[in-house]
C-alpha positions in Angstrom: 15.3 12.3 2.4 15.7 14.5 5.4 13.3 12.4 7.6 15.0 9.2 6.3 18.5 10.4 7.3 17.5 11.7 10.7 15.5 8.6 11.5 18.3 6.3 10.4 21.0 8.2 12.3 18.9 8.6 15.5 18.2 4.9 15.6 21.8 4.0 15.0 22.8 6.2 17.9 20.1 4.6 20.1 21.3 1.1 19.3 24.9 2.0 20.1 23.9 4.0 23.3 21.8 1.1 24.5 24.9 -1.1 24.7 26.4 1.3 27.3 23.3 2.7 29.0 21.4 -0.3 30.2 18.3 1.8 31.2 17.5 2.1 27.5 16.8 -1.6 27.4 13.4 -2.3 29.1 12.7 -5.9 28.0 12.3 -7.0 31.6 9.3 -4.7 31.9 7.6 -6.0 28.8 7.4 -9.7 29.4 4.2 -11.3 28.1 2.5 -13.5 25.5 3.4 -11.2 22.7 7.2 -11.3 23.2 8.9 -13.2 20.4 12.6 -12.2 20.8 15.4 -13.2 23.2 18.1 -10.6 22.6 17.8 -7.5 24.7 16.6 -4.8 22.3 15.8 -1.1 22.7 12.1 -0.2 22.1 12.8 3.4 21.1 12.4 3.3 17.3 9.5 5.7 17.5 12.0 8.4 18.7 13.9 8.3 15.5 10.7 8.5 13.4 9.3 11.4 15.5 12.6 13.3 15.2 12.7 12.7 11.5 9.4 14.4 11.2 10.6 17.3 13.4 13.7 17.7 11.2 11.5 18.1 8.1 9.4 20.7 10.0 12.5 22.8 10.6 13.4 22.5 6.9 9.9 23.5 5.9 10.1 26.7 8.1 12.9 27.9 5.9 11.9 26.5 2.5 8.1 26.2 2.5 6.7 28.5 5.2 3.1 28.1 3.9 3.2 24.3 4.6 5.4 24.5 7.7 2.5 25.9 9.7 0.5 22.6 9.2 3.6 20.6 10.1 3.8 22.5 13.4 0.1 21.9 14.1 0.6 18.2 13.3 3.5 18.0 15.7 1.6 19.7 18.5 -1.4 17.4 18.0 0.9 14.3 18.0 2.8 15.1 21.2 0.3 13.6 23.7 0.0 10.3 21.8 3.7 10.1 21.3 4.4 10.7 25.0 1.8 8.2 26.0 3.7 5.5 24.1 7.2 6.7 25.1 6.4 6.7 28.8 4.9 3.2 28.4 8.1 2.0 26.6 10.3 3.4 29.3 8.3 2.6 32.5 5.6 0.1 31.6 3.5 2.0 34.2 0.9 3.9 32.1 -2.5 2.2 32.5 -4.5 1.6 29.3 -7.2 4.1 30.3 -4.6 6.9 30.7 -3.1 6.0 27.4 -6.5 6.2 25.8 -7.1 9.6 27.4 -3.8 10.9 26.0 -4.6 9.5 22.5 -8.0 11.2 22.8 -6.4 14.5 23.5 -4.2 14.2 20.4 -7.4 13.3 18.4 -9.1 16.4 19.8 -6.2 18.6 19.0 -6.1 17.3 15.4 -9.8 18.0 15.1 -9.5 21.6 16.1 -6.0 22.5 14.8 -5.9 20.6 11.6 -9.6 20.5 10.9 -9.3 16.7 10.7 -13.1 16.3 11.2 -15.1 13.4 9.7 -18.2 14.9 8.0 -19.1 12.1 5.6 -19.0 8.3 5.5 -21.0 7.8 2.3 -24.4 7.1 4.0 -26.8 10.1 3.8 -28.5 9.7 7.2 -25.1 9.5 8.9 -23.7 12.3 6.8 -26.4 14.6 8.1 -25.6 13.6 11.7 -21.9 14.2 11.2 -22.7 17.8 10.1 -23.6 18.4 13.8 -20.3 19.6 15.3 -20.4 17.6 18.6 -21.3 14.3 16.8 -18.5 14.9 14.3 -16.1 15.6 17.1 -16.9 12.5 19.1 -16.9 10.2 16.1 -13.6 11.7 14.8 -11.8 11.3 18.1 -13.2 7.7 18.4 -11.9 6.9 15.0 -8.5 8.3 15.6 -8.2 6.4 18.9 -9.3 3.2 17.2 -6.8 3.4 14.3 -4.0 4.4 16.7 -4.5 1.3 18.8 -5.0 -0.8 15.7 -1.5 -0.2 14.5 -0.2 -0.9 18.0 -2.0 -4.2 18.1 -0.3 -5.5 14.9 3.1 -4.4 16.2 4.3 -7.9 17.1 7.2 -8.8 14.7 10.1 -7.1 13.0 8.8 -4.8 10.3 5.1 -5.8 10.6 3.5 -2.6 11.8 6.1 -0.3 10.2 5.8 -2.2 6.8 2.0 -2.1 6.8 2.1 1.6 7.8 4.6 2.4 5.0 2.2 0.8 2.5 -0.6 2.9 3.9 1.4 6.2 3.7 2.4 5.4 0.1 -1.3 4.9 -0.8 -2.2 8.2 0.9 0.6 10.0 -0.8 -0.3 8.6 -4.2 -4.0 9.6 -3.9 -2.9 13.1 -2.5 -0.7 13.4 -5.6 -3.5 12.4 -7.9 -5.7 15.1 -6.3 -2.9 17.7 -6.2 -3.0 17.9 -2.4 0.6 19.1 -1.7 0.1 19.3 2.1 -1.1 15.7 2.6 1.5 14.4 0.1 4.3 16.1 2.0 3.1 14.9 5.3 2.7 11.3 4.1 6.1 11.2 2.4 7.8 12.7 5.4 6.5 10.0 7.7 7.2 7.4 5.0 10.9 8.5 4.9 11.2 8.2 8.7 9.7 4.7 8.5 12.3 3.5 5.9 15.1 4.9 8.1 13.8 2.9 11.0 13.1 -0.3 9.0 16.7 -0.6 7.7 17.6 -1.3 11.3 14.5 -3.2 12.4 14.0 -5.6 9.5 14.9 -8.4 9.3 17.0 -8.8 12.5 15.3 -6.4 14.9 18.2 -4.3 16.1 15.7 -1.8 17.5 11.9 -2.0 18.0 9.2 0.4 17.1 7.8 0.5 20.6 4.5 1.9 21.7 5.8 5.5 20.9 6.4 4.6 17.3 3.2 2.5 16.9 1.0 5.1 18.4 2.6 7.9 16.4 2.2 6.0 13.1 -1.4 4.9 14.0 -2.3 8.5 14.8 -0.7 9.8 11.6 -2.5 7.2 9.5 -5.8 8.2 11.0 -5.3 12.0 10.8 -3.9 12.0 7.3 -6.7 9.8 6.0 -9.3 12.1 7.5 -7.5 15.2 6.1 -7.3 13.6 2.6 -11.0 12.8 2.3 -12.2 16.1 3.9 -9.9 18.2 1.7 -10.7 16.2 -1.5 -14.4 15.2 -1.7 -13.8 13.1 -4.8 -11.9 10.6 -2.6 -14.3 8.0 -1.3 -14.9 8.1 2.5 -14.3 4.4 2.4 -10.7 4.9 1.3 -9.3 5.3 4.9 -11.1 2.1 6.0 -9.9 0.1 3.1 -6.2 1.1 3.2 -6.2 0.2 6.9 -8.5 -2.8 6.8 -5.9 -5.2 8.1 -5.2 -3.4 11.4 -8.8 -2.3 11.8 -10.3 -5.8 11.3 -7.5 -7.3 13.4 -8.6 -5.0 16.3 -12.3 -5.7 15.9 -11.8 -9.4 15.5 -9.6 -9.5 18.6 -12.2 -7.7 20.7 -14.8 -10.2 19.5 -12.6 -13.2 20.0 -11.6 -12.2 23.6 -14.9 -10.9 24.7 -17.3 -13.5 23.3 -15.2 -16.6 22.5 -12.7 -16.5 25.4 -14.9 -14.4 27.7 -12.0 -12.3 28.9 -11.3 -8.6 28.9 -10.8 -7.3 25.4 -7.9 -5.3 26.8 -6.0 -8.3 28.0 -3.1 -9.2 25.6 -2.8 -12.7 24.2 -0.9 -14.7 21.6 -3.8 -15.6 19.4 -3.6 -12.8 16.7 -3.4 -13.8 13.1 0.3 -12.8 12.9 1.1 -15.0 15.9 -0.7 -18.0 14.4 1.2 -17.5 11.2 4.4 -17.4 13.2 3.6 -20.6 15.1 2.3 -22.6 12.1 3.1 -21.4 8.6 6.5 -19.7 9.2 7.6 -22.6 11.4 6.9 -25.0 8.6 8.6 -22.9 5.9 11.8 -22.4 8.0 13.6 -25.4 9.2 17.0 -24.2 10.3 17.6 -21.2 12.7 13.8 -20.9 12.8 13.6 -18.5 15.7 15.9 -16.1 13.8 14.1 -16.2 10.5 10.5 -17.0 11.5 10.0 -13.5 12.9 10.8 -11.5 9.7 9.2 -14.2 7.6 5.9 -13.7 9.4 5.9 -10.0 8.6 6.7 -10.8 4.9 3.7 -13.2 4.7 1.4 -10.6 6.2 2.7 -8.0 3.8 1.9 -10.3 0.9 -1.6 -10.8 2.1 -2.1 -7.0 2.6 -0.4 -5.7 -0.5 -3.1 -6.7 -3.1 -5.8 -4.9 -1.1 -3.6 -1.8 -0.7 -2.9 -1.8 -4.4 -6.5 -2.2 -5.4 -7.4 0.6 -3.0 -4.9 2.9 -4.8 -6.6 2.1 -8.1 -10.2 2.6 -7.0 -9.8 5.4 -4.4 -12.9 7.2 -5.7 -15.3 4.1 -5.9 -17.1 3.4 -2.6 -18.7 0.3 -4.0 -15.5 -1.4 -5.0 -13.8 -0.3 -1.7 -16.7 -1.8 0.3 -16.4 -5.1 -1.7 -12.6 -5.1 -1.0 -13.3 -4.7 2.7 -15.8 -7.6 2.7 -13.4 -9.8 0.7 -10.5 -9.1 3.1 -12.6 -9.8 6.2 -13.9 -13.1 4.8 -10.3 -14.1 3.8 -8.9 -13.2 7.2 -11.6 -15.1 9.0 -11.2 -18.2 6.9 -7.5 -18.3 7.3 -7.7 -17.7 11.0 -10.3 -20.5 11.8 -8.6 -22.9 9.3 -5.4 -22.6 11.3 -7.2 -22.8 14.6 -9.2 -25.9 13.7 -6.7 -28.0 11.8 -3.2 -26.7 12.3 -2.6 -25.2 15.7 0.0 -27.3 17.6 -0.3 -28.0 21.3 3.1 -26.6 21.9 2.9 -22.8 21.8 6.6 -22.2 21.4 
């Protein structure tokens, strides 16, 4: 509740302040193929989410000092990744390599401060390798960087990245509750509360956007909490983190493949050919006749939520079964690929508006 209230109030203040302080609106710096709005809008929703977490930490210092230490270590670990996104939101001048470097620093801090180190993935030969500290460190940082960027990649429409992230944190919190892991449960619900406070203003009309700061912070949090959950509770399948985040993970991998091998361009070059943008251009456009640019945006997010929800729900039910989780991953990837190429081949209009 504390994180929800702080996030909500902070974002209300940012929306009101942006009407008087024009520098809070940086739309002119973020023109590109992934822009789907016309009204000038602040991209600082991540600030409210971050401050919501900070407020709960202060509360924990007084009321739950045993847990507050981990909240502080989590905050310290997240500062580089949050700043990387915030500076990009404000200036649009932070090159991708520098952002990756800052995200990697956050990953390294989480590895050492929170003991968020991946030591098992369910395959014996790789488990043995991951018991070597340097290999575990490199793999963990790589995974954190990957998931952080994956959440940022799906941040294209009102409520899309935040809604998917909220589902993930609910799943993490549920499994933490089932395993009596109070620390991970508190962390997950704190971030979930902040997301809800933001989403009340972001969905459906987009009064404020998540921004890179919010997407990076949420992606980092998804990765770190997932790792902490499976390492602190060995009965949880190591495939659980993959399956709850299979949509953003596969979106990222598929986008790299599509850009590198199908379009022969840099995998870092943004484009408007993600699954969510195709759904916006084709399916949402057909479903909404009047005021389509107003309603197509949130409708696109809703459709993605509906695709993702069954897989999140099944993951929550079978969190300790690696076999079922792997099957879910395969089914999702096949479904995603089928939907994507079906739209490309038979439905994609020539007009990209």
